[in-house]
C-alpha positions as CSV (number, residue, x, y, z in Angstrom):
1,M,-22.7,37.8,-40.1
2,T,-22.8,34.1,-38.4
3,S,-25.7,33.4,-35.3
4,A,-24.4,33.5,-31.9
5,T,-25.7,29.6,-31.8
6,D,-24.1,28.7,-35.1
7,P,-22.0,25.6,-34.2
8,S,-19.4,26.7,-36.3
9,T,-18.6,29.5,-33.5
10,A,-18.9,27.6,-30.4
11,L,-16.0,27.6,-28.1
12,T,-14.6,24.3,-26.7
13,P,-12.1,26.0,-23.8
14,F,-11.2,22.2,-22.5
15,P,-9.1,20.2,-24.8
16,D,-9.8,16.5,-25.2
17,H,-7.0,13.8,-25.0
18,T,-6.3,14.2,-28.4
19,Q,-5.1,17.9,-27.4
20,L,-3.2,17.4,-24.2
21,P,0.6,16.1,-24.0
22,E,0.5,12.2,-23.3
23,S,3.7,12.6,-21.3
24,D,5.7,14.5,-18.8
25,G,8.9,13.9,-20.7
26,T,10.5,11.8,-17.4
27,F,11.9,8.3,-17.7
28,V,10.2,5.1,-16.0
29,K,11.2,5.6,-12.2
30,N,12.3,2.3,-12.1
31,W,12.7,-1.3,-14.6
32,Q,10.1,-3.4,-12.7
33,E,7.0,-0.7,-13.4
34,H,6.2,-2.2,-16.7
35,P,6.3,-5.6,-15.9
36,Q,3.9,-5.2,-12.9
37,S,1.2,-3.2,-14.6
38,I,1.3,-6.0,-17.6
39,L,1.1,-8.5,-14.5
40,L,-2.0,-6.9,-13.2
41,T,-3.8,-6.2,-16.4
42,D,-3.1,-9.7,-18.0
43,S,-4.3,-11.7,-14.9
44,I,-7.6,-9.6,-14.3
45,T,-8.5,-9.2,-18.0
46,P,-10.8,-12.6,-17.9
47,V,-12.7,-11.2,-14.9
48,L,-13.2,-7.5,-16.7
49,K,-14.5,-9.6,-19.8
50,Q,-16.8,-11.0,-17.7
51,L,-18.1,-7.9,-15.9
52,H,-18.1,-6.0,-19.6
53,P,-19.0,-8.6,-22.2
54,E,-19.3,-5.5,-24.3
55,G,-16.2,-4.0,-23.7
56,Q,-17.1,-1.1,-21.9
57,Y,-14.0,-0.4,-19.5
58,C,-10.2,0.8,-19.7
59,I,-7.3,0.7,-17.8
60,G,-4.3,2.9,-17.6
61,Q,-0.5,1.9,-17.2
62,D,1.3,5.3,-16.4
63,L,-1.8,7.2,-18.5
64,G,-2.3,10.4,-17.4
65,I,-5.4,11.2,-15.6
66,Y,-6.4,15.1,-16.2
67,W,-7.9,16.9,-13.5
68,R,-7.3,20.6,-14.1
69,L,-6.0,22.9,-16.7
70,T,-2.3,24.2,-16.1
71,D,0.3,25.6,-18.0
72,P,2.3,23.7,-18.8
73,L,-0.4,21.6,-19.4
74,E,1.1,18.1,-18.0
75,R,0.8,19.9,-14.6
76,G,-2.8,19.4,-14.5
77,A,-2.4,15.6,-14.8
78,Q,-1.6,12.7,-12.4
79,A,-0.8,9.4,-13.8
80,P,-1.2,6.6,-11.9
81,D,1.1,3.5,-12.7
82,W,-2.1,1.4,-13.1
83,F,-5.9,2.3,-12.8
84,Y,-9.4,1.0,-14.2
85,V,-12.4,2.7,-15.2
86,A,-15.8,0.9,-15.5
87,N,-18.4,1.9,-18.0
88,V,-16.2,4.0,-20.2
89,P,-15.1,2.8,-24.0
90,P,-11.7,1.8,-24.2
91,L,-11.3,3.8,-27.7
92,L,-12.6,7.5,-28.4
93,D,-13.9,8.1,-31.7
94,G,-11.7,5.1,-33.3
95,Q,-8.5,6.4,-31.6
96,T,-6.3,5.1,-28.7
97,R,-6.5,6.6,-25.5
98,R,-4.1,9.0,-25.2
99,S,-5.0,10.3,-21.9
100,Y,-8.2,10.2,-19.3
101,V,-9.7,13.7,-19.1
102,L,-12.1,13.8,-16.2
103,W,-14.2,16.9,-18.0
104,R,-14.9,15.1,-20.8
105,E,-15.9,11.7,-18.8
106,Y,-16.9,12.6,-15.4
107,I,-16.6,8.7,-14.5
108,A,-13.7,8.5,-11.6
109,P,-11.5,5.2,-11.7
110,L,-12.9,2.5,-9.3
111,I,-8.9,1.9,-8.3
112,A,-6.1,3.8,-8.9
113,L,-2.5,2.3,-7.7
114,E,0.9,3.7,-7.3
115,F,4.1,1.8,-7.2
116,V,6.7,3.6,-4.9
117,S,10.1,4.3,-6.2
118,G,11.6,6.5,-3.6
119,D,10.7,6.3,0.0
120,G,7.0,6.5,-0.5
121,R,6.7,10.5,0.8
122,E,5.4,11.4,-3.0
123,E,2.4,9.1,-2.7
124,R,1.4,10.0,0.8
125,D,1.6,13.6,0.0
126,K,-1.1,15.4,1.2
127,T,-0.2,19.3,0.2
128,P,-3.5,20.6,-1.2
129,W,-3.5,20.9,-5.1
130,K,-0.2,19.3,-5.0
131,G,0.5,16.0,-3.2
132,K,-0.4,13.0,-5.0
133,F,-2.6,11.5,-1.9
134,W,-4.6,14.8,-1.8
135,I,-5.4,14.9,-5.4
136,Y,-6.7,11.3,-5.4
137,E,-8.8,11.8,-2.3
138,Q,-10.0,15.4,-2.7
139,V,-10.3,15.9,-6.9
140,I,-9.9,12.4,-8.7
141,H,-12.1,10.3,-6.2
142,P,-11.2,6.5,-7.1
143,A,-12.8,4.5,-4.6
144,F,-9.7,2.5,-4.0
145,Y,-6.3,3.7,-4.1
146,G,-3.2,1.3,-3.5
147,I,0.5,2.0,-2.6
148,Y,2.9,-1.0,-3.4
149,E,6.5,-0.4,-2.3
150,V,8.4,-3.7,-3.5
151,N,11.4,-3.0,-1.7
152,K,9.6,-3.1,1.2
153,A,7.3,-6.3,0.3
154,S,4.2,-3.7,1.3
155,V,0.9,-2.6,0.0
156,E,-1.5,0.0,1.6
157,V,-5.2,0.3,0.3
158,Y,-7.2,3.0,1.3
159,K,-11.1,3.1,0.3
160,L,-12.9,6.7,0.2
161,I,-15.9,7.1,2.6
162,G,-17.0,10.2,3.2
163,G,-14.8,11.8,0.9
164,Q,-11.8,10.5,2.9
165,Y,-9.5,8.0,2.7
166,Q,-9.7,5.0,5.3
167,L,-6.7,3.0,5.9
168,L,-7.9,-0.8,5.3
169,A,-7.1,-3.6,7.2
170,A,-5.8,-6.9,5.2
171,N,-8.2,-10.2,5.5
172,E,-7.0,-13.4,6.8
173,R,-5.2,-14.3,3.3
174,G,-3.4,-10.9,3.9
175,H,-5.6,-9.6,0.8
176,Y,-7.7,-6.6,0.4
177,P,-11.1,-7.2,-1.2
178,I,-12.1,-5.2,-4.1
179,T,-15.8,-6.6,-3.8
180,R,-17.2,-4.7,-7.2
181,L,-14.7,-6.6,-8.9
182,G,-15.0,-9.5,-7.2
183,V,-11.0,-9.7,-6.4
184,E,-8.4,-9.3,-4.0
185,L,-5.3,-7.5,-4.4
186,G,-2.2,-8.4,-2.2
187,L,1.4,-9.5,-2.6
188,W,2.6,-13.0,-4.2
189,Q,6.1,-14.3,-3.9
190,G,7.3,-15.5,-6.8
191,E,9.1,-15.4,-10.4
192,Y,7.5,-13.3,-13.1
193,Q,9.5,-12.0,-16.3
194,N,12.6,-13.9,-14.8
195,A,13.0,-11.8,-11.2
196,Q,11.9,-13.1,-7.8
197,L,9.9,-10.1,-6.2
198,P,6.9,-9.8,-4.2
199,W,4.7,-8.7,-7.2
200,L,1.4,-7.2,-6.5
201,R,-1.3,-9.4,-7.7
202,W,-5.1,-10.1,-8.0
203,W,-7.1,-13.4,-6.4
204,D,-10.6,-14.3,-6.4
205,L,-13.2,-13.6,-3.4
206,Q,-12.5,-17.5,-2.7
207,G,-8.5,-16.8,-2.8
208,N,-7.4,-18.3,-5.8
209,L,-4.6,-16.6,-7.6
210,L,-5.5,-15.3,-10.9
211,L,-3.1,-16.4,-13.3
212,S,-1.5,-14.2,-16.1
213,G,-1.8,-15.5,-19.7
214,E,1.6,-17.2,-19.7
215,E,0.7,-19.0,-16.4
216,R,-2.6,-20.3,-17.8
217,A,-1.0,-21.4,-20.9
218,E,1.0,-23.6,-18.8
219,Q,-1.7,-24.8,-16.9
220,E,-3.1,-25.9,-20.0
221,R,-0.1,-27.3,-21.2
222,Q,0.3,-29.5,-17.7
223,R,-3.3,-30.4,-17.9
224,A,-2.8,-31.5,-21.7
225,E,0.3,-33.5,-20.9
226,S,-1.5,-35.3,-17.6
227,E,-4.7,-36.3,-20.1
228,R,-2.0,-37.4,-22.6
229,Q,-0.3,-39.6,-19.6
230,R,-3.5,-40.7,-18.6
231,A,-4.4,-41.7,-22.0
232,E,-1.0,-43.8,-22.3
233,L,-1.6,-45.5,-19.3
234,E,-5.4,-46.8,-20.0
235,S,-4.1,-47.9,-23.7
236,Q,-1.4,-49.6,-22.2
237,R,-3.9,-51.2,-19.3
238,A,-5.8,-52.0,-22.5
239,E,-3.3,-54.1,-24.1
240,L,-2.3,-55.9,-21.3
241,E,-5.9,-57.2,-20.7
242,S,-5.8,-58.2,-24.2
243,Q,-2.8,-59.8,-23.8
244,R,-3.8,-61.7,-20.8
245,A,-7.2,-62.5,-22.7
246,D,-5.2,-64.3,-25.5
247,R,-3.0,-66.1,-22.6
248,L,-6.1,-67.4,-21.1
249,S,-7.7,-68.5,-24.5
250,A,-4.4,-70.5,-25.3
251,Q,-4.4,-72.2,-22.2
252,L,-8.1,-73.1,-22.3
253,R,-7.6,-74.5,-25.9
254,S,-4.6,-76.6,-24.6
255,L,-6.8,-78.2,-22.3
256,G,-9.2,-78.7,-25.3
257,I,-11.8,-76.5,-24.4
258,E,-13.1,-73.6,-26.6
259,P,-13.1,-70.0,-24.9
260,E,-16.4,-68.4,-25.0
261,A,-16.7,-65.5,-27.6
């Protein structure tokens, strides 16, 4: 007979991320979702590495956040298109996260973002226990909730204040400060992955755009090219100066004057 306190008899009624579905089997709703998520992650990674030198944070891209047990299981998850959680390990027991399970980790995301594919009603739905807005506000509790509509070139950012989301006003740059991250969120009209769109992007609190890895590489390439051109001009100037000195020496010698060494 085993003891009631024997670990082998302990029940685990709440599954972890390895036991929960990682997808509900639906297609990505528009082609732009993945590039947009990659752009957000890529450009903010240097900031997060400074904030978390030990690497204790996680980013979810269309990853399920499980907030209750349901049948089927995937109905108990909400999957933001992009979210960030501070002070949690990027891996669990050495395994890549398949989902983020609130009853296992408890820490709410700092920010969750939804990219609208339809008319935006789904992202603003406040129906208790069903609506996305209600679930984020009342259960998951990200401090910031953003709704991005590429077709309208708009973004709404809500902040959780006193248990309810309050719509924030943009600053003088048209951005929304996320001060705990030291960044601002806003729209940038430009080309990324061969598409000219109003992309959702980050800036620092001084209004400087946070660059993607490709943009950082291009900036470095341009800097290196400018440095090469500068060095080439310096070399040309030095050569011209040497030639001028040689001519002057020759003129002096023709006058019987030996130039000083």
